[in-house]
N, C-alpha and C positions, 0 to 999 in steps of 0.2 A: 502496498500497499503506500502511496505517495504523500508528504508530506500534507499538499493543503488535501487530497481524498482523507486524508486521518483526522486534514480539521473540520470537514463537512464531516464526519462521521461524527469526532467529539460535537456539531455547531446543534446534530440529532439529537443526541442525549441528552449535550444539555437542555437543550429543550422539553423532551420531558421531564428530568429534574425540576426545569421549574413548574412544569408542569403543578407536580407532588407538590411546592407550596405558594401555590394560589393557593389558598382555602388556608395557610394559614397567615397570611397574608389578609386579605378579605377578615377576613375574622379580627386583626387592628387595626382598616382600611377606614378615613377620615371621606363621610358624608360626601356627598358628589359638591354641596356648598363651602362646606367647612376644607376640599380643599381649593375647595377657588381663591379662597380667605388663603387657605396660612403657607402654599406653595404652587396652586394651578393646577395648570394639566399636569406634571410634572408626581404630584402628588399622590393622585391614580394610575398611574403607568401600570402598575399591580391588576388595580383591577381591570386595568382596560382587557390587555391581554388576557386574563380569564374567561373573554368574555368570545377569543376567538377561536374559531376551529381549528386541526393540531394542523391543517396547511393552512390557514391562513400564519399561523403558530411558527411553522415553523418557513414562509417566507420570508415573515418581518426578523425573522433572527438570526437568520442569514444576510437580509438587508440593514441592519445594525452592528452585523463582525465583519462583512465585508467594507464599512465606512470607518467602523475601531480598526481597523486590519492599517485601512489607508492611513488611520490617525498618525498609530502607533508607527508607523515609520518616516512617515513624515515629520512628526515632534523629535523621534531615532537618530531620523537628518540632521535637524538643528543640532542633538546630544554630535553626532560627527562632530560637526561645525568647528564644530564649540569646541569640544575635546579634542583634536586631532590640528586647532588649527588650521583645514580643508579653506583654499583658498576663492574667492566667489564671486565668478566678476561679475554675473548681474545681481538680481533681487534675490536674498538666500529666499522666501518664502518659492519664489521662481526651482530653486535651484535643488533645494527637499519639494517639492511635491514633483520633478523633472525621478528623484533617488527615489522616492515612493512606488512611485508609480515605473522602473525598467524592474525595481528590485519585484516588485508581484510576481514583472513579468517575463523574466527571468525562473519563474519557477515553470512556464511554456505547461500548462496543463488544465485544461474546462474547468474545473475544480477553482485553481485562482481567478481562468475569468471571471469565470461567477460571480466571484463575489471581485473582485477591479471592476464589473461593473456595477455594478449596486451600488460600489462608488460614487463613479461617474455618474449618474444615477442619482443618486443623494445628492451629488454637487449641484447636478441640473436644477434642482425641485427647489433646492431651496435657495440656488444664485433668481431663481424667480417670479418664486415666494417673497415667502419673506423670514431670509436671512438674519435681516437685518438684528432679527430680534433672538438670535443664538448667536453669541456673546465669542464664543469659536469666532464663526466666518465674518463676527464684524472684524474680529481681529489681526482676520487674514485675509481681506482685500477681497469683498464679491464683483470682480467684472467677473462678465460672459470669455472674453477669450483667456485668459486665465483655464477657467476649464477646459474649453474647445483645443489649447495650447497641450493640456493629458488629452485628452480624445486623442487626436494625433499624434501622440508619443503610441497609444495603442493601434490604434490601425495602424501605422509604420513598418512599426517590432509584427505584428501578424492582419493583415488585410478584410481579408477571410474572414475570422474567428471574431470584430469589434468593426465590417464597412452597415454592417445593419443599424447597429445603432449607431452609429453617426452618421448615416443616412438619416434615423428618427431624429437626433438631432440638432441640424441642417450642418455636422459639419459641407461646404462646400470640397465641390466635386473638385476644382481645379487645386485647395489647399487638401483631399487628402493624395495628386498624385505629387506632392514635395516630400510626406509626410515618411515615408521610408527615411529619405535623409536623415532630420528633426532628427529620427529615433540613432543610427547609427554613429550621428556627431555628437546626444548627449551621453549614450552609453558609453563611447568612449571617453569624457568628458571625463567622466566620473571615474570609468579606470583609472584614470589619467593621476586623479587628482588624489586616487585608495590607495594606489598599487606601493607605494612605499610606508600601508601601514597593516600589511595585507601580512596575517596568520602561516602558522603553513601549518599548524597542529590542528589535529579534528575535532579536539574535544575545547565544548565548551571553555575561556577559563576560567570562567568565576570573575569575572572582577563587574555581571550584571545582579542586583538580585531582585527581586518581583515579590513587591506585597503590595497584598489584598484588603482593604482597611472596608470597618458595615459602610452601606447607604446609610440614605437619608426615608421615611416613608415614602411609599408607592415604588422605590427603586428596588426592594433585593433581593426581586428575579431575577433580571439583568443583573443587576453584579454575582450573582449563583450564573447566569447565564455565562458572562464574562471570563468565571470560575475554574469552574467545568468544565469550556472554550477550550481554551492551555493560551490564546492568542498572544497575553502581553507574553508568558514564556514562549512562545510561539518564536516571537520577531523581538524576544532578549534574547536564546539564542541561538539565532541568528547573527547576532550583532559581536556575540557578547565571542565567538567564534570563526565569523572572517576577519572581525580588528585587534587590532592589536590594541584596546588601549589605559591607557595612561595612568588612570585612578579607577576605579568604584564606580560601578552607574548604579541609580534606583529606579526603575522603574513601578509606580507606585500610582493605583485603583485611589479612591479616596472623594469622601462627599465635595464638594465645593465651594458653592451654593450660586454657584450657575455655572451655564454647560460648556462647558471647556476647556483645551487639552493642554500646555504647555511646555519647552524644559522650559526648567528654574539654574540655572548654572553657577548659582550660588550657591545652592545643597546637593546641583549632583545630581534632579530626579528631572525623569519625564515624569507627566503629571497627566495623569488617562481622569477626568469628574463623571464620577454619574451618572450626572447627572444631563454628558453632552452622550449619555448611551438610549438615557431618557430622553433625548432631544429626539436622538435617531429611531429610535420607534416608535412617537409623536407623530414627522414625516410621514413611518409608512400609514401608522393608524390612520394619518387624515385621506395616504390616498386610498387605502384602502373605507372608507366613509363617503369618496368620490365616486364611487365608481357603482356602490349600490342603489 
């Protein structure tokens, strides 16, 4: 079984585990009025997920996983730029978007393609709707052209796999024709920049620790899903295996009181907020409501 196939298998197992705690979450869940007063829509995510059928829940969790995985690689890119002192000639946000995209594409599997496609669809849903309400995207520049650059890398790496989604999202045909050059340039640039820091040993160096902290009310099922799916552990192990990091680093899932994820250079921590997972789930819940 490939690494990404294992991820999807764990996602499906985690979906089953998450449903097992819905009844416990609902027993302590606030009413809708209380949720709106105390924590907004995030305070009732557990309740909303409990109302989905098994197919809808699995689709939602794959969507959340794809967006979370891309976010972890993105923030991991910030960590590499900071810790390794990598040169960034353009905007750093664009550079780490590129790294996240080419890293996921390097898996070269249908499973990872599915996760990456969900991440890109999520980006366009937020960029085209009300992404300014999500702190992470408010701080990470919701320029539609940025999304198209990322989509172009996907098409450039594998036109067969991504041409349909590119056409659906309106990537111009003349742009599609140049995407392979973009992908080759970006991939080669990152390989050149990181080559001096590549490790020769296969096992992880033990430089990256992963920590899961309790989620706020309403997000317990997503916190369990994150832990059971081992998304943070997978990204941490990959980066810890590939690169010679000078100092120890932590990947932490925690409550932040905002829908965000970020690299903290002072604490040397990649932070993934439980609230951002709730925001990803909320986006897909809106899609399901619109489809009814």
